[in-house]
N, C-alpha and C positions, 0 to 999 in steps of 0.2 A: 602567251596560249597554251598550256600544255599540249603535248602531243596526244595524251588519251582523249581531251577533249575535241580533238577534229575528228577523231573516228565516231561512227553512230554508234547508236546502243545495240543493234542486230553485233556489229563488227567485235565490239568488246563484250558484247555477250558468249561468241565464239573461242575470241580468246580463251577469257578466262573458263568456259565449260569445257574448251579444249584441254587444259590443261588440269585440270582438276580432275576430269574422267580420264587422261590418261596413265594421272597418278595412282588416282583409284582404281581402274583397271589394272596396273601395274602390280600391285598390291594383292588385287584378287586372284590375279593370272598367276602369281608367285606362289599362293597359299594354295593355291587348287594343285600346282605341278607340286608342292612341297605333300602336301594330303594323300597325293597322287602313292608319290613315290612311299611316304611313309606304309600307304596299306599294304603296297608290294613287300613292302618289308617285313610288315608281321607276319604275312602269311608266309616268308620264307623261314623267316624264322621259327614260326610254329613247326612248319618242315622238315626244318635241319635238326628242333631240338625231339621229335620223334625218329628219326634217323639213327642221332647219337644214342636215344635211349635203346633203340634197339640193336645196336651194334657196338656201340662204346662203352655202353655200362657196365654189361658182363666183363669186360677186360679189367675195371679196376675195383674190383671185390675185395681179391686179393693181393692187395698192394705190399710191397715188402716195408720192415720194420721202418727203411732210413724213405720211406714214400716212394720208391721208386717202381718201375712195374716190370714185371720176370718176364727174361729172353725170349719164352715161350708165347705170351701175350703179345711181345711186341710182333714176332714172326707170325700171328694169327692176322693182326692187323694187316701186316704190310702183303699177305698172300690176298685178303678181303680186298685193296684198294690198288693192286697191282693187275693188271691186264683184266679187269671183269667193266663188266658197265657200270659199276658204280660211278668209274672214274671218268665218264662222260657228262657229268656233273659235279663231280666234286673234285674238285683241282688237288686238295691238299686239306692234311685233315692235322692236329693236335691235339693234345692230351697236357692240362697244366693241373699242377697240384693251386691248389687252395691260394697257396701263398707266393705264386707266380711264379715257381719254377717248371720249366720243360719239361714233362716224362717221357712226351714220344709224339714223333712227327713221320708221316709219311716221307718228309723230302726231308731235304735240309736236315741231316743228321746229322751234323756237329753241330744244333742248338740244343741237342737234348741235354739234361743236366744244366743249362744257363738257369738265371734267374732275370727276369723283366718286371719293369714295371709297368703295371697295366689295370688303368681302370676298369675296362671293360670287363676282365677276368677277376677283378673285386666285386663287381655287379653280378655276374654269375653266379661268384662263389656266394654270396647271400640269397641266392634262389631265384634270380631273373635270367630272364631269355633276352640278350642282347642282339641286336641285325644292325650290320652297317652295311653302306655302300660305298665301292671306292673312297675306302676311309685310310688308305693304308700308309702308315707315315713311321710306326715303329720300328726297329732293327729289327726284330724277333719276326716283321714278315718283308725280310728282304727278297728270299726267295719267288713270292707272288708277287712282287713289286715287278721283276724283272721279267715277268710274264709278258707285263704291259696287256692285259687282259683289264675289263669290266668285271669285277668280282663281287660278292656278297659274303660278309663276313657273318657268321654267326656262333655266339657264344651259347652255350647250356648248360647248367648244373647236373651234375652225376650223381648220385644218389646212392647211398649203404642200402642192400635191396632190405627190404622191409621197413626203413627208417625214411627220415628225414634230412638225412646228415649228409651233407655235403662233402665225398670227398677226392673229388675232383671235377675240373670243368673242362668240359669239351669243345673244342672250335673247328666248324667246315671251312671252306672257302668255297663257295659255289659259282660256275660259271655263270655270268650274268649279260655276255654279249648280245644274245637275243634281246632279255629284257633292258638294255642300255637303249637297245634299238627301240622299244617297245616305247619307255619313255619319252625320247626324243619325240618320237612320232605322237605321243600323245600330249607332251609340251608343244610343239608345233601346231598341232589342231586347236587346244585350250588359246593360244595364243593367236590362232584364226580366228576364233568365235571369238573373244576380249574383241579385238581388234575389230571386226564388224558388228559386235553388239554396239562399241560405242561408236561407230560413227554414225548407225542408225540412230542410235539416242541424241548426237550433237545433228543429225539433219532434221528430225523430229522437234528439238527444239529449238533449232533456227526458225525452222518455218515458222512455231510459234512467234516467239520474238520478233522476226520479223514482221510476222502482222503487226505485232504490238507496237513497234518501232517507227512504222510505216502510219499507224493512226496518231501516235505519239506528236511524230514528225507533221503532220497534217495538222493536228491541232495546235501544236504552235504556232507554224504558218495562221491559221488562222486569228491564235491570239494575236500576234501579233500586226496582222492585219486591224482587227477590232480596235490593240492597243493605237495603233499610228490613227485609226477614225477618232478614236474621243478623243485624242491630242489636237486633232486638225479641229475637231466639235469645240474643244474647251478654248483653242486658238482663234477660232470662229464667232465664241460668245465673251469673248474679250473684246473682240475687237467690235463684235456688238455693242457692249455693255455702256464702253468707250464714246461711242459714234453716240448711243441715246443719251448719254453725258453731255456730249458736244450739244446735239440737238436741245435737249432739254434746258440746257444755258442758252442755248441761241433765241429757242424759244421765249425762255423768259425775258430776254432782252428785247426783243420783240412788243412782247408785250408792254415791257416799260418806257419803251421807245413810243410805243401805240398811246399809251396811256399820257406821258408826257407830254407830245402831241397834237393829242387829240382832246381828251374831255378837260386838263388842266389849262388848257390857250383858252378850248371856249370860257372856262367858266372864270378865268380869268379876267377875259373880255365883257362877260358879263361882269364882273365885277369893277372894272373900268364905268362899265354905262352904269350902273348903280350911283357909284358915287358923281357922274357928272348929273342924274336924276336927282339924287341928294341936293346938290349945290343949287341946282335950279328951284327946286322944289321950296327952297329954305328963302330963299331971294323972293319969293312971288305967293306965298301962301302965309296964311294969320296963322295956323296949326300949327307952325312951322317944327315947336317941338315932340309933337306927338310924332308924326311923318318921318321929322330925325330919330327918333328910338326905331321904329320899324325897321328903318334902311341901313340903319347902325346894326339891328338884330342880322338884319339879311348878310349886310357886310361882314361881319364875324362870321357868319355860318358859312359864305361862301371861301372865306378867306383860311377856315379852318378846313375844310373840304379841301381846297388847293394844296394847304398842307401837306394832312394827308395823303392827298395822292402824290403829291410831289417825295415823299420820302416813301411812298410805296414803291412809285419808278424806277427811285435812286435803289432801292432794296433789290430791286428787279434785273437793276443794268448792273451785270459784274463786270469789274475793274480789270484793266490787264495787269494778270497774272505772271504770264511767262518768265517774265526778267527778274521775278523775285524770288527770294530766298523766303523757308519757309516761315523761319523767324519773321519775317518784315509782311510775309500774310494774315500772320494772326496781328501783327499789330495794327495792320492796312483795317482788315476787322474791326477791332478794337478801336480806334480813332473815328471811323466813320459812324460808330455806332454810339461814340461820346459826343460827336458833332452835330448829329441829326436828335437826341435823347436831350442834350444837355446835361448827360448822368456823368459819374466819374467810374472808369474801368481799372482796377489794379491788376498787374499782369506778376505774373513768375514764373518768369522763359529757362529751363535750362538749356543743355547742350542739346541743338536740333541737326539734324541732317544739311549739308548746304546744298545738295541739289535731291528733288524730287520730283516725277513727272508732272506736267501741268495738271491731268486730271484728279491725281490725289490732293493737288494744291487747291483746285476748286472745291475737292470735297473737305479739307481742311476748312477753308475761308467759309463755308455755307455752315456748317458743323456752329463753327464761333458764330457768326451771326444770325444763326435761327436762336441760340440759344439766348444771346444775350438779348435777343428780342421778347423771349418769353422771359426772361428773365426781368426786362424792364413794363411789361404789359400786367405782369402776374407778381409781380414782385416789389411795383414799384422802382426799378434801379436798385436797391439798397445793398452795397455791401456786393455788387459787384465784380467778379473777381474770374481771370481764366489763365491758369497754371498747364504749362507742356514740358514737356522733357523724352527722353528716348531710356525705353531700358527693356531688357529682356527681347530684344531685336524689333519693338514695336514703337509707334508715338505715342504716349499717352496724353490725354488732355483732359483737364476736368475746369468745369464751368460754373461757379456756384454765385449761389446769391444769398443773403440773410433777411428777404422779404416773407417770413413766415407769417407773420401779423397781417401784412398787406394782404397777403396771398386771401386768405380768409375772407376778407373781405369784399373780393371779386371771385370770390367761388366760380360765379356763373358762366366766367367763360371759360371753363377748363376746357372746354370741346376743343376750342381753337388751340389750346397747348399739346391737348394730345393729336392732332392732324399735325405741329410743328415736329414733335416728337415722332410721330409717323417717319415724315419727310427726313429726320437726322437719321433713325435707323434704314431703313431704304442705303442710305447715302453709306453710311457705314457698312452694312451685309455687301453691299458691292465691291467693299474690299477687301470684304474675309475677316473683318472686323469686329468688335464686340462694344454694346452700347449697356452701359448702367446708368438708372435714375434712380437717385434716393431721394426720399422728404424727410426732412433732418426737422430737428427743433428750433433750428434757426432758420432755414430756408429750402432748398432742393440744391443736390449737389448732380451734373451730368457729367458721367465719367467715359470716357473712350480711348477704347484701345486699337487704335491699324497697323496691320503688320508689313516693315518698309522691307524684310531683307528682300523680299522679290521683285521690291518697286525700283530697285537700281538705285536705292538711297545712297550718295555720299556723305561723307565728313568733312567740314572744314571749320576751322575756330572762326567764329564772326560774336561778334560784340554786339550788345542790344543797341536798338537807339538812345538818344539822351531823354531820361525821364523814366525807362524802362529797365530796370537792370538785369542781366539776365545771370547766373550761375552755371558756371560747368559742372553741374552734378545732378545726379538722378532730383527726379520730379520730385519735390516735395509735399508734403500730406499734412492737410487740417493747420494751414500756417492762416494768421489772423492776417484780416484784408488790410490795405493802409489807404 
């Protein structure tokens, strides 16, 4: 079992939601912090730009032809940034030519006249204001890096008076120690709010999911209980069905025994008495021919009734099937029908299971017996044929006859046929099988399919009894009777 399957739904949700929310909130907190920093830099950039326009732009209006700044201009700027209140917030100032050459700085005078590659200078030379926070990595800012302070760099274009021509780029470094402290405080508070919000959302969602998980768990438990009850009920129904079949067979056997031991014995005794009376009467009466005729008719009637009752009792009494294979059960039903009706039943038995439950063997026996009985009664036993085999995990039976013409002559007896078919259908449905009864031009076909997969069937190669050939193949269809 996977370790995730051992966790409850609420626990799985808590883990998943915690990961998703933490990642989402981390992204949100980082974005908020970045936006705050950018807002501060934009504000600082605008302020620094105004400062440079006010103090630096006037000093670059008269640059020398070689692009350098006159000495007197540099001196005025030095005086402005040395010992004045401006130096409290402005750490250092640089003025660049648009091509990246430093033409003035109030600190680190050794870099004046040197050329540096700076993308920020290039952006400012194009007319943009650039602000950076703690982004000093180039060699031209070596002095500022040595201060170990949080600084804001601001680059702004310096224009020729009255025109839009950029003649120089001003750069100032503002002291950002207080700003850095405020940013850290803002970041800390932002993360506190994000974490608390995340925890609150997780707690709220967990409560909802926990309730849903508890409801689902209760429903699952109830469903398992109902499934178990349904399975127990199905097992009980199966046991009741088998018990009902056994009781039905026992009842039929008892009825057969009662008929055999009761009416048949009485009628047999009456027949013997009529035989005695006939003998005595024939010796003492003159009109013995007429009397003998009446007595013969009575004896014949009694004999027919006795034979009919004997047949009925024999059909009701079920033979011992426990030790027989399904093939032997079918052959037994056919042979008993042949002995009782003096008709011929051809068989074609394919591969059959070696073992089946006794209840299913009883069902097979009764189906063959009832179908052949109907074929004899309503088709005169003409072309009686039994075919059997296994296909698609089902035992297939086909009982057919070719007495269509005979059946038309005794159509008044169809009600009994319907009752017999109803009994077959009930037996087949008890095992989850199907029954099809087709009237053909030559006779009637009864097709039965009984599922054997759940019946515990096992197969073993066995040969048909002598005179009844078996083929280890699928059940044939529409073969001519022999």
